[in-house]
N, C-alpha and C positions, 0 to 999 in steps of 0.2 A: 259893192260890183257884182254880177252877176257871171256866171262859168257860161259857159254857148259856145254850142259847137259851130264851128267857122265857117261851116256849110252854112250855117242857119242864122249868121249874124247880118241884120239890115246894113247896106249901103252905107258908109256914114255916118255909123255909130263911133264911139270914143273908146278908145283902146284905155283899158284900167288897170293893167299891169307890164311892165315895160318887157321885150321881150328882148331876147341875149345871143349870139352865138358861143361857139365853143370856145373863141377867144376872152369872154368878158365882156365886150361889147354891146351899146344899145346896138341893136337891129332898128327896134321900133319905140319911142319914147310915150310912158305915159300921158292918153289926150290927145294922140293920134288918130286922123280921122279915118277912118279906114273902107279907101273906095276898094269896087271891085276887085281893078286891078292888084291891088295889094291883098287884099284875102283869098283870090286864085294863085298868089305866089306863097300865100304861108303855108297852104294848104300840099303845094308841090314840094314845099320843105318839110311836111310831115307834121302839122305841126293842126292838131287837130280839133281841139278848144280853146279858146281866150278869156279873160275876164274881160269885160265888157261896163263902162260904167253906168250906173244907174241910178237916179235921184236916193230913187226907195232903200238904196241898199251899199254907199258908197262909203258910211262908214263902219263896214263891215272888214276887221282888220285877219291879214294873211301872211300867217306866218311860215316862211322856208325852213324848208325843215332839215336845210344846211344851209350854212352862208352862203350866197354867189358866189364869190372871192375861193370859197375853198372848192365849188362844186367844179369851177372850171380849170383849177391846178390838180384837180386829181383827175380827172378826165385826160388832163395833157399829162400827164407822169402815167396814166395806165397807156396812154396811145403811143409813146415814147418807146414803150418795152414792146409792147405787143408786135411796133410798125418794124423796131428791129427783128424781132426772131422772125415776121412775115418778109422781110426784103434781106438783109445781109447774110450773104454765107459768109461772110467771113470771120464774123465773130460765133464763138459758143453758144449756141444758146443755154447751155446751164449758164456759162458766164454771166449772161444776159438776164437769164429767172432771177442769181443769186443776187446778184448786185441790185436788181429791180426791188425784191422780195425785203430788203433792208429798209427802200424809201416805203414800201409798202404797210410795213408796220410800224413806220412813222406815223404814217395817212391812218391808219385803222385805229389807234389810239387817240389820232385828235378829231375823227369821224366820232368815236365812241363818245368821246368826253363831251362834243355836241348834243348828240340823242339823248345823254344821261342826265343831264343838265336840265333840257326842256321837259315840259310837264305835258307839250304838247302832243296828239298822235302824228305821227306820220304822213305827211302829205304831199306826195310827189309832183301830184295837180298841179302844185303853186311854183314851182319853180319850169318856169318856159324857158328853154332855151333851142336855141337850131343845133345839131349835129353833125357834121362830115361822116360820120363812120360808128353805125348804129353799135356797134360791140363793146366800143367803149365807154358809153354811154352806158347801155346794158348793165357788165358789170358793176360799174360805179351803184346803179342804181338797183340791181340783184344783193350787193354786199347793205346797201341800207334796210334792205328787207329782211335780209338775213340777222344782221347785228341787232335790230327792232324785235324779230323774235326771239331771240339770244336772249336778250336784256330781259324781257315778259317770261321766260323758261329761268331766269334763275341760274340761266349758265355762267361760270367762275370766270376772272377776269382773262386770265390764259387759256379759257377754250374760247371765249369770246373774240381771242386775238385770234388763235386759227379758225375761229368761224369763218373771221372775217377775210382773213388771208386766203382761205378757201373759196372765195366767194370773187373775190378779185380776180381769182384764177381759175376760175371752173371753167369759161369757156377760152384758154389762151388754146388749146389744140384749134378750135375754129383757125387760125395764124396760118395754118397748115391746106385750107380749103381754097380751091378757085374760086377768085374773086366773083364771075361768074356764076358760079353757081349758088355763093353766098348772098350773092344781091337778085339772084332770079325772079323776075317779076310773077310769073306762070308756075303751076304746080312742076313740081320737080319730080323725073323723071325716077325708076327704080333705081338706076345704077347713082343717079346723082343722090336720093337719099341715103345711100349707104356710105358716098362719100361723106355727105356733114354728120353721119353715125357717128362716122369710126374718130371725131373731135373729142369724142371720150375717153379713150382708149391714147389718141396721139395725146391728149393733156396732160395723162394719166403718165404716161411715159417719158414725157418734157419733165416731170417736175419726183419722178419717185428717187431722183438719185443724188438731188440738191443737198449737200447737208445743213444748209440753213433754211430749208422747208423742211417742214415736219413732215413723213408720211400720210397722216390724216388731210392734208393738204390734198396731196397730188390721186388721194383717193377721194375728194371733197369736187374733182375733177372727172373720176372714174366715175361717178356714181348719183351726178346730179338727174340724169335722167331715168333711171330707176324707178319701179311701181310698186306701193305693195302687194299687187296680184300677180307680181313677176313680169307683168306685160312690159314694161322697160327695156334699156339697152344699157352695156353693149352685154350684160350676163345675167338678166331675169332673174337677179336676185328678189326675195319677196319679206315681209315684214319687218321684223327683225336682223337680218340677214344684211340690212342696209344701215349703216351709221347715222347717228340722229343728224350728224351734219348733211348729208345725202338726203335725209329728208326732208331740212328745213331747206336747203339750195331746190327740191325740186318744188318747194313749192313756191320760195321767191322765184325764182326763174321762171316758171309758167305764168305768176301771176304778172311778172313784170311784161313778158312778152304777148299777153293778150291785149292789156293797158298803153302800148305803146303802139305807135305807128309802124306800121312793116309794108316794104315792097308791094306784096300782096294783099293786103287788108289794112283797111282802116283801125284804130284802136278802138278797146269797147271805155265804158268808163268802170273806176275803181268798183262799183259795188255789184255789176254784170260778172268786171274779173270775179268778184266774191263767187257769184252765183257756179261759176267753173271751180273754183274747189270744192265748196261745197258738194257738188254734184260728187267729184270724184274721192268725198271724203274718209276713208275706212277702205275704199277700192285700192283707188291712185296714191292718193296721198294720208301722210297721217295725222288723224284727227285731232289730237293735241297740237302738232305743229300748226292746223288751220284755225284751230280756237284761239294759241296762242297768237297767229296773224291777224285774226277778227279785233283781239283787244287791241291790239299796236297800229295798227294803220286806219287811217282817215279814209272809212269804207265809201259816207259822203260830203265829199268835200265842199266848204264852206263858198258858197255863193251858187252853188248850184240849185234848181229850182225841183221841187218836191210836192206831192200828193200826200195828204194822209189820209188815213181810213175815213174818215168822217166828211168827207169831200174838200175839208179846205185843202187851197196851196198857198204856198212859200217858198222862203229861200233860204239855206242853211246856214244860219249868223254863228252857230260856235259848235266845238265841240267837248264830250264831255270824256276824261279819259278812262280808256277800259271800258266804254260805253262806244264802240265807233255806229253799231246801229242805229241808237237814239237819242242823237245831235241836240241842237237846241234852231228851235225854226223861227222865224219872222215870217207872219201870217198877212201874205198883200191880196188873195181873193176867199172871200167864200160866197157858196151858191152862184159862183160864177161873174160873180162881181167885184170890183177891186174895191179894200176898206183901209182903213186908218193904220198903220203897221202896226205890228205888237207881237211881241214872240211866246214861244210854248216850246218850254224844257220837259225831252220827250223821256228824259229820267225820269222825273215826277210824275208825269201826267202819262203813265204807265198801259191804260187802254189804248191809246193811242197807238200809233204805228205809220211808217212810211212804207207804198203802197206801190207808189212810181214814182219817176224820175224824166225830167224836160231839160231840155239842153237848149230847148227853141227860143229865143227874144220875141215875146209878143207883143208889145207896147212899144207901140208909134214913139212915142216922147223921147223914147232913148236915142234917137236918130238924134234930137237936139238939144240934148244935154250939154 
């Protein structure tokens, strides 16, 4: 199957991977015919990329980063806790967070088991879900990215648990931000941006005095917008003044933000998100963290159409663990002409590299397959 931008799917193409809602219910099953009305609705729901059936690539195996059931339960658990903080004025926030922390520690242990038992690179685009609230899915995604980085950097089990808890709760302060500011589609005013920026300190204040939450978890909320050159907020910390967890979360948070659909802009592909991290490596982001991220996360997802440096074109067919930029590519086109499919492993063909990507499905036969 091919990974295709929803805006570029030919009307009548067949869905290659099911789409779920945040309750784990299938909204569109494999094989569903994608009429224009359905495609428009998917775009309204923020689904920027789809897997489409394609006879040359339908044998490609997509592995979920975590099971669908675990993802649904995780987002539900995060959502319940955050909504209580946001809406219930009769219950102490400290009580809610202390109770939630116990649940989240169990969740992190399960997430770590799944991530560490898999030899696959973390591929978030293979999980196609519609979510009612961006913050809840973002908190889970940042946790997965942070744990993948932490595993790659060989953090201890205790450090991974603390990092995971800090990642889940890094945006808890946003529950104090008015919904109309949080979901505003246009450019924020100066005053609105100051309200948004306050979430880092608000999160710190919510977490710092909870007995079951280590202080470093509160500092994850405090520091995830700090930058290596001191240009971040709220304190303008520089370099090693930022705790390693803050530096990890800075990378994970930015990558998920730019590769997720937002009310004010469409999602980027993973390789485009990595370019954002590369451009800020050493100035905004810790180079060691960026490098660990590159090794742990699938930058070119399976099914993505890519152009090689020698002009051949194909689809990413498999990943090489630790070498996200050098996957296995199934060649489908040479000199602008279709050829019988065959595969090249960029891990061993070092003279070749990917020079560009495409999410436009051009072959008309995909409509009738």
